Phi, psi and omega in degrees: 000132180285162180298330183272353180293138181284125179282127181277144179280149170276154177303324178301316180284338181281340184301313177300325176292325177296320177301316177295317179303323180270005181059039177264172178300147180301144176248146176292148179298331181257040183304151180217145172075183185278331183305312179294331184272347186305318179301323178289317178298322176295325177295320175299313180300314180297333179283350179101006180276155174249124181246127179233144178231132179238130175249108191255103180290346179275347182264088181239352181292143179294346183274346180271174185284342180139162185276359182250123178242129173242142182219134171238126181215191177128164181301329180300336181264002175049051177091346177277165176204164176236128182223143176214134173250123186218166179285342176230155178298318181298319179295315181297311181295317182296323178302310184285324180295316180293320178298318178297314182298322176296315185289314188265327188247357180073024179289134175253106183294346181263355178288144180266000000 
């Protein structure tokens, strides 16, 4: 990667910027769990999206993507959906929330 190449943000790091983008209360950069994410999740719900989280105790093999699945669907997406399987709840939720925000709200996760 060249020195001038723009470093892309991870969805985990983009979540506090998304909160600012939505004019919500500031979120800590090291946010954890659903409590910090609830204002954004409520915004998704108000937008007409359906957000689901699955914690799968049967997925323990090292070969799978992880035991946490996040899914965003709903009529607002006209048949489309966002899904992520990850090793942590925060990773799964941030992946789908950022993808939704990019698609529906024009959020740029790499903007400062």
